[in-house]
C-alpha positions in Angstrom: 54.1 38.9 -52.1 56.8 40.9 -54.0 55.0 43.8 -55.8 55.9 44.6 -59.4 55.0 47.7 -61.3 52.2 45.8 -63.0 50.9 44.6 -59.6 51.0 48.1 -58.3 48.7 49.3 -61.0 46.5 46.2 -61.1 45.8 46.2 -57.4 43.8 49.4 -57.8 42.1 48.2 -61.0 41.1 45.0 -59.1 39.8 47.0 -56.2 37.6 49.0 -58.6 36.3 45.9 -60.2 35.4 44.3 -56.9 34.0 47.6 -55.4 31.6 48.0 -58.3 30.5 44.4 -57.9 29.8 45.1 -54.2 27.9 48.2 -55.1 25.7 46.3 -57.4 25.1 43.6 -54.8 23.8 46.0 -52.2 21.9 48.1 -54.8 19.9 45.0 -55.7 19.1 44.4 -52.0 17.9 48.0 -51.5 15.9 48.0 -54.7 13.7 45.4 -53.2 13.3 47.3 -49.9 12.5 50.6 -51.7 10.0 48.9 -54.0 7.9 47.0 -51.5 4.7 49.1 -51.7 4.7 49.0 -55.5 5.4 45.3 -55.6 2.6 44.6 -53.2 0.1 46.7 -55.1 1.1 45.2 -58.5 1.0 41.6 -57.4 -1.9 41.9 -54.9 -3.9 39.4 -56.9 -1.0 36.9 -56.8 -0.5 36.5 -53.1 1.7 39.5 -52.4 0.9 40.2 -48.8 3.3 41.8 -46.3 4.0 38.4 -44.8 4.8 36.8 -48.2 7.0 39.7 -49.3 8.8 39.4 -45.9 9.2 35.7 -46.5 11.0 36.3 -49.7 13.5 38.5 -47.9 13.8 35.9 -45.1 14.6 33.2 -47.7 17.3 35.5 -49.2 18.9 36.1 -45.7 18.6 32.4 -44.8 20.2 31.2 -48.0 23.0 33.8 -47.7 23.7 33.0 -44.0 23.7 29.2 -44.6 25.8 29.1 -47.7 28.4 31.9 -47.0 30.8 29.7 -45.0 30.9 27.1 -47.8 31.3 29.8 -50.4 34.3 31.1 -48.4 35.8 27.7 -48.2 35.3 27.1 -51.9 37.4 30.2 -52.6 40.2 28.6 -50.7 39.9 25.4 -52.6 39.3 26.8 -56.1 40.4 29.9 -58.0 38.8 33.0 -56.4 38.2 34.7 -59.7 35.8 32.0 -60.8 33.9 31.9 -57.5 33.4 35.6 -57.8 32.3 35.4 -61.5 29.9 32.6 -60.9 28.4 34.4 -57.9 28.0 37.6 -59.8 26.4 35.8 -62.7 23.9 34.1 -60.3 22.8 37.2 -58.4 22.7 39.5 -61.5 20.5 37.2 -63.6 18.2 36.5 -60.6 17.7 40.2 -60.0 17.1 40.9 -63.7 14.5 38.1 -64.2 12.8 39.0 -60.9 11.5 42.0 -62.9 9.3 39.6 -64.9 7.9 37.9 -61.7 4.1 37.3 -61.8 3.8 35.3 -58.6 5.4 35.1 -55.2 6.8 31.7 -56.0 9.1 33.4 -58.6 10.2 35.9 -55.9 11.0 33.0 -53.5 13.1 31.1 -56.0 14.8 34.0 -57.9 15.1 36.9 -55.5 15.3 34.8 -52.4 17.2 31.5 -53.0 19.2 32.1 -56.2 20.1 35.7 -55.3 21.2 34.8 -51.8 23.4 31.9 -53.0 25.0 34.2 -55.7 25.7 37.1 -53.3 27.2 34.9 -50.6 29.9 33.7 -53.1 31.5 37.2 -53.4 32.6 38.8 -50.1 35.1 36.0 -49.0 37.2 35.7 -52.2 36.9 39.4 -52.9 38.3 40.5 -49.5 40.9 37.8 -49.7 42.2 39.1 -53.1 42.2 42.6 -51.8 44.2 41.6 -48.7 46.7 39.7 -50.8 47.5 42.6 -53.1 47.1 45.4 -50.5 49.5 44.9 -47.6 50.5 48.4 -46.4 47.3 49.9 -47.8 45.0 47.1 -46.6 42.6 49.1 -44.4 42.3 51.9 -47.0 41.6 49.4 -49.8 39.1 47.4 -47.8 37.4 50.6 -46.6 37.0 51.7 -50.2 35.4 48.3 -50.9 33.1 48.7 -47.9 32.2 52.2 -49.0 30.6 50.7 -52.1 27.9 49.4 -49.8 27.0 52.9 -48.6 26.9 54.3 -52.2 24.8 51.3 -53.4 22.2 51.9 -50.7 22.0 55.6 -51.3 21.9 55.5 -55.1 19.4 52.6 -55.3 17.1 54.1 -52.7 16.8 57.3 -54.7 16.5 55.7 -58.1 14.2 52.8 -57.1 11.9 55.2 -55.3 11.7 57.5 -58.4 11.2 54.7 -60.8 8.7 52.9 -58.6 6.5 56.0 -58.4 6.9 57.0 -62.1 4.4 54.4 -63.3 2.4 51.3 -62.4 4.9 48.5 -62.5 7.8 50.9 -62.3 9.4 48.6 -59.7 10.0 46.1 -62.6 12.2 48.8 -64.4 14.3 49.0 -61.2 15.0 45.3 -61.2 15.7 45.2 -65.0 18.0 48.3 -64.8 20.1 47.2 -61.8 20.0 43.5 -62.8 20.9 44.3 -66.4 23.9 46.5 -65.4 25.0 43.7 -63.1 24.8 41.1 -65.9 26.9 43.3 -68.1 29.4 43.8 -65.3 30.0 40.0 -65.1 31.7 40.3 -68.5 34.0 43.0 -67.1 35.0 40.7 -64.3 35.5 37.8 -66.7 37.9 39.7 -68.9 39.6 42.1 -66.5 39.9 40.2 -63.2 43.1 38.1 -63.0 43.0 34.4 -62.2 45.3 35.1 -59.2 46.5 32.0 -57.3 46.5 32.0 -53.5 49.7 32.8 -51.6 51.9 29.8 -51.3 53.0 28.9 -47.8 56.3 26.9 -47.4 55.6 23.4 -46.3 51.9 23.6 -47.0 49.7 22.5 -49.9 48.0 25.3 -51.8 44.6 23.9 -51.1 43.9 23.7 -47.3 41.8 20.9 -45.9 38.4 21.7 -44.4 39.6 20.7 -40.9 42.6 23.1 -41.3 40.4 26.0 -42.3 38.1 25.4 -39.3 41.1 25.1 -36.9 42.6 28.3 -38.3 39.5 30.2 -37.4 38.1 28.6 -34.3 41.5 28.2 -32.5 41.8 32.0 -32.5 39.9 33.7 -29.6 40.4 37.0 -31.3 38.6 35.8 -34.4 35.7 34.6 -32.3 35.4 37.8 -30.3 35.6 39.9 -33.5 32.7 37.7 -34.9 30.7 38.4 -31.8 31.4 42.1 -32.1 30.4 42.1 -35.8 27.2 40.3 -34.8 26.4 43.0 -32.3 26.9 45.7 -35.0 24.6 43.8 -37.4 22.0 43.5 -34.7 22.1 47.2 -33.9 22.3 48.4 -37.5 19.4 46.2 -38.5 17.3 47.8 -35.8 18.4 51.3 -36.9 18.0 50.9 -40.7 14.6 49.1 -40.5 12.9 51.1 -37.8 14.4 54.6 -37.6 12.3 56.0 -40.5 9.1 54.7 -38.8 10.2 56.3 -35.5 10.8 59.6 -37.2 7.4 59.5 -38.7 5.9 58.8 -35.2 7.5 62.0 -33.9 4.6 64.2 -35.2 6.1 67.3 -33.7 9.0 67.0 -36.2 6.5 67.3 -39.1 8.2 64.8 -41.4 6.7 63.1 -44.4 7.6 59.5 -45.2 10.0 60.6 -47.9 11.7 63.2 -45.7 11.9 60.7 -42.8 13.6 58.2 -45.1 16.1 60.8 -46.3 17.1 62.0 -42.9 17.4 58.4 -41.5 19.9 57.6 -44.3 21.7 60.7 -45.3 23.2 61.9 -42.0 24.2 58.4 -41.0 26.1 57.7 -44.2 27.6 61.1 -44.3 29.2 60.3 -41.0 30.1 56.8 -42.1 32.0 58.1 -45.2 34.1 60.4 -43.0 34.7 57.8 -40.4 35.8 55.1 -42.8 38.2 57.5 -44.5 39.8 58.8 -41.3 39.8 55.4 -39.6 41.4 53.7 -42.6 44.2 56.2 -43.0 44.9 56.1 -39.3 45.0 52.3 -39.2 47.3 52.0 -42.2 49.7 54.6 -41.1 50.1 53.3 -37.5 49.8 49.5 -38.2 53.6 49.0 -38.3 54.2 50.9 -35.1 51.1 49.6 -33.3 50.1 46.2 -34.7 46.8 46.1 -32.8 45.7 49.6 -34.0 43.0 48.1 -36.3 41.2 46.5 -33.4 41.6 49.6 -31.3 39.9 51.7 -34.0 37.1 49.2 -34.3 36.5 49.2 -30.5 36.5 53.1 -30.5 34.0 53.1 -33.3 31.5 50.8 -31.4 32.1 52.8 -28.2 31.0 55.9 -30.0 28.0 54.2 -31.6 26.5 52.9 -28.3 25.4 56.2 -26.7 24.6 58.0 -30.0 22.2 55.3 -31.1 20.3 55.9 -27.9 20.7 59.6 -28.1 19.2 59.9 -31.6 15.8 58.8 -30.3 16.0 60.5 -26.9 16.8 64.1 -28.0 13.9 66.5 -28.3 14.6 68.1 -31.7 15.1 66.9 -35.3 18.4 68.8 -35.5 19.9 67.1 -32.5 18.7 63.7 -33.7 20.5 64.3 -37.1 23.7 65.3 -35.3 23.5 62.1 -33.3 22.9 60.1 -36.4 26.0 61.7 -38.0 28.2 60.8 -35.0 26.6 57.3 -34.9 27.6 56.9 -38.6 31.1 58.2 -37.8 31.5 55.4 -35.2 30.2 52.9 -37.7 32.8 54.1 -40.2 35.6 53.5 -37.7 34.5 49.9 -37.4 33.8 49.3 -41.0 37.2 50.5 -42.2 38.7 47.5 -40.4 35.8 45.1 -40.7 37.9 42.7 -42.8 41.4 44.0 -42.1 41.0 43.4 -38.4 40.1 39.7 -39.0 42.9 39.3 -41.4 45.4 40.4 -38.8 44.6 37.2 -36.8 43.9 34.6 -39.6 46.7 33.2 -41.8 46.5 34.3 -45.5 45.8 30.9 -47.0 42.6 30.5 -44.8 41.2 34.0 -45.3 38.3 33.2 -47.7 37.1 30.4 -45.4 37.5 32.6 -42.3 35.4 35.3 -44.0 32.6 32.9 -44.6 32.6 31.8 -41.0 32.9 35.4 -39.8 29.9 36.6 -42.0 27.8 33.5 -41.0 28.4 33.9 -37.3 27.7 37.7 -37.4 24.6 37.2 -39.6 23.0 34.6 -37.3 23.7 36.8 -34.2 22.2 39.9 -35.9 19.3 38.6 -38.0 16.6 38.4 -35.2 17.0 42.2 -34.6 14.1 43.6 -36.6 11.7 41.0 -35.3 12.8 41.6 -31.7 12.6 45.4 -32.0 9.1 45.1 -33.6 8.0 43.1 -30.5 9.5 45.7 -28.2 7.7 48.4 -30.2 4.4 46.6 -29.8 4.6 46.3 -26.1 6.5 49.5 -25.2 7.8 51.8 -28.0 10.2 52.0 -30.8 12.0 54.8 -28.9 12.6 52.5 -25.9 13.7 49.6 -28.1 16.2 51.6 -30.3 17.7 53.2 -27.1 18.1 49.9 -25.4 19.6 48.1 -28.3 22.3 50.7 -28.6 23.8 48.6 -25.8 24.7 45.9 -28.4 27.4 48.2 -29.6 28.8 48.5 -26.1 28.9 44.7 -25.9 30.8 44.6 -29.2 33.3 47.2 -28.1 33.9 45.2 -24.9 34.5 42.0 -27.0 37.1 43.8 -29.2 38.8 45.3 -26.1 39.2 41.8 -24.7 40.5 40.5 -28.0 43.0 43.3 -28.2 44.3 43.0 -24.6 44.2 39.3 -23.9 44.6 37.5 -27.2 45.9 39.6 -30.1 49.6 39.3 -29.4 49.3 35.5 -29.5 46.8 35.3 -32.4 48.5 37.8 -34.7 49.4 36.5 -38.2 51.7 38.0 -40.9 50.7 39.8 -44.1 
C-alpha cells in the first residue's frame, strides 16, 4: 500500500491501540493465575476446589483454541476493526463481571467460555492490520505488539498479588480493576481505530472463500513447519511458566520464599525477552531486503539458544547461575517472538493473513496445551528437574523445523508485502 503522511502517523497510533488491547488481554489471564489461592479461599463453600478452578482455566483454553481459526477467518470476511471491537467488548465485560462471581458455574461461563471466545477474536485481525500498515518496520511493530504480553504478565502479577493479599475478597478488586479498564478501552478502539479495508489483490474478490483461505495456509510447507515450531515453544514455555516457581521452592538450599521464587522465575526471563525482542526485530527489519529469509533464521537461532538454557536453569548448582540461564533463555525467546507473526506473513498472502493467524494459533495451541499436565506426571514419577530439562528438547525440535522451512521451502513459499 502507498503510505501517506496520515498513514505514517496513524500506523503508530494503531499499533499503540492494539498493543494496549493485547496488554489488557494477557493481564486478565494473569490476574486469574495470581489470584487462585484467594479465589479458592473465598469461594470454598461454593465448590471452589483446585480441580474446579483448573477446569475454568481449561474451558478458557479450549474455547480459545477451538474458536481462534474461525475468528481469524471472520476477520478476512468482515471488517477487522469490528471483529477486534466485539472481541474486546466480550472479554472485558466477562472479566469485569467475574469479579461478582459467587459460584464456579459463573466462572465457567464468564471467565472460561465468554472470555476465551472474546480473546480469540483479537490476535488475527490485529496482527493483519499491523502487517498491512508496517511493511519495512514489520518485525519492529509486531515485536512491540508482542512485548505487551510481557508487560501485561509482569504488571498484573504484581498488582493482583498485592490486591489479593490486601483484604479478604481482594481478588475481586483485581477483576473489577482490569476488567473495568478494558471496558473503557473498548470505547477508545471504537472511536480511534480506523475501519481499514483489506488490501485488494488484482483479479480477486476482497472476501476470500473458506477453501481459498485453507489452501493458502495448508499448501505452504513453511507455514506448517512454523506452526509446529510455535507449538514446541508453547509446550516448553507452558512447562517453564507453570512449574519453574515450584521447582525453585523445592531447591531448599537456595532459601527462596514463594514470593521470591515467583519473582526470580519471571523477572530474569522477561528481562532477557525484552532485550531479545528489541535486538532481533531491528536485525530482522534491517536485513529483510538483503536476506529475505532472515526472519526465519532469527527465529531458529532463538529456539536453538533456548533449548540448552532451559535444561541448564534447573541443572546448575546455584541460584545466580540459574538466573543467568533464565536470562539467556528469555533472550532466545525474544528472538523467536519478534518474528512470531512476521515470519508467518512472509509465506502467506496478505489477503489470507487473518485466517492464517487463526490456524497458526490453533495448531500451536493444541500442540502445546498438554505440557503442564505431562510435566506434572513426570514430576510425580521422577522430578520436576528432570522434566524441565528433558522438555527443553522441544525447543530443539522447533529450531530444526524452522531450519527445514528456511532451507527447503521458503524460496518457493515466499509471498510479497
